[in-house]
C-alpha positions as CSV (number, residue, x, y, z in Angstrom):
1,M,-14.4,-19.3,-74.8
2,I,-17.1,-16.6,-73.6
3,K,-17.8,-18.5,-70.0
4,R,-13.7,-18.0,-69.7
5,N,-14.3,-14.7,-70.1
6,F,-17.7,-13.8,-68.3
7,F,-15.7,-16.4,-65.1
8,L,-12.6,-13.7,-66.0
9,I,-14.1,-10.9,-65.7
10,T,-16.6,-11.5,-62.9
11,S,-13.9,-12.2,-60.4
12,V,-11.5,-9.3,-61.1
13,G,-14.6,-7.0,-60.5
14,T,-15.3,-8.4,-57.8
15,L,-11.7,-8.5,-56.3
16,I,-11.7,-4.7,-57.5
17,V,-15.1,-3.8,-56.0
18,F,-13.9,-5.8,-52.9
19,F,-10.6,-3.7,-52.4
20,V,-12.3,-0.6,-53.0
21,Y,-14.3,-1.7,-50.6
22,L,-11.6,-2.7,-47.6
23,F,-9.1,0.7,-48.3
24,F,-12.6,3.4,-48.4
25,F,-15.6,2.3,-46.9
26,S,-14.3,-0.7,-44.2
27,E,-14.6,-0.5,-40.0
28,N,-10.7,-0.8,-40.8
29,N,-9.6,1.3,-44.2
30,F,-7.0,2.1,-45.0
31,H,-6.9,6.2,-43.3
32,K,-8.0,4.7,-40.1
33,H,-4.7,2.1,-40.8
34,R,-2.1,5.3,-41.3
35,E,-3.7,7.2,-37.9
36,L,-3.5,4.9,-35.7
37,G,0.3,4.7,-37.2
38,L,0.9,8.0,-37.0
39,K,0.0,7.5,-33.3
40,I,2.0,4.3,-33.0
41,K,4.9,6.3,-33.6
42,Q,4.0,9.3,-31.1
43,L,3.5,7.5,-28.3
44,D,6.8,5.7,-28.8
45,E,8.8,8.8,-29.3
46,N,6.9,9.8,-25.7
47,I,7.7,6.8,-23.9
48,A,11.6,7.6,-25.3
49,N,11.4,10.9,-24.6
50,T,10.2,10.2,-20.8
51,K,12.5,7.3,-20.5
52,N,15.6,9.4,-21.5
53,Q,13.7,12.5,-18.3
54,I,13.7,9.3,-16.2
55,N,17.4,8.7,-16.7
56,N,18.1,12.4,-16.7
57,T,16.2,12.5,-13.2
58,Y,18.3,10.0,-11.8
59,T,21.7,11.0,-12.6
60,F,20.8,14.2,-11.2
61,E,19.3,13.0,-8.2
62,Q,22.7,10.9,-7.6
63,L,24.3,13.5,-8.7
64,E,22.9,15.4,-6.2
65,K,23.6,12.6,-3.6
66,D,26.8,12.9,-3.9
67,T,28.0,16.1,-4.1
68,A,25.8,16.7,-1.2
69,G,28.6,14.5,0.9
70,K,31.5,15.5,-1.1
71,L,30.2,18.9,0.4
72,E,29.2,18.2,3.7
73,K,33.2,16.4,4.2
74,Y,34.7,19.6,3.3
75,A,33.0,22.2,5.3
76,R,33.1,19.2,8.1
77,E,36.9,18.4,7.4
78,Q,38.4,22.0,6.1
79,L,36.0,24.4,7.8
80,N,35.3,23.2,11.4
81,L,31.7,23.3,11.2
82,Q,29.6,20.4,13.1
83,K,25.8,19.7,12.9
84,P,23.1,20.4,15.9
85,N,24.1,18.5,19.6
86,E,27.2,17.5,18.6
87,E,30.9,17.7,19.8
88,V,33.7,18.1,17.5
89,Y,37.3,17.5,19.0
90,I,39.8,18.5,17.1
91,V,43.6,17.0,17.6
92,V,46.0,19.5,16.0
93,Y,49.7,17.1,15.9
94,E,52.9,19.0,17.3
């Protein structure tokens, strides 16, 4: 009975010391894991924000190109504007 209690007490004590060492004193302690987890979360948010900015820039550039094409088409057809060194013939139907 005494040997059994001694074994139980020493094994539980060893486990407690081991877990205290792991949580507070080891190279990969709980505090470091928490800091790294927060940093990963922050970096994931930065990645998501950057992807959103890239998508917004892409759609803005596409919109800008479409708008420029429509603006040029309107200027050529309605205002009879032309590019330098270009001849424009206007056909008038009677």
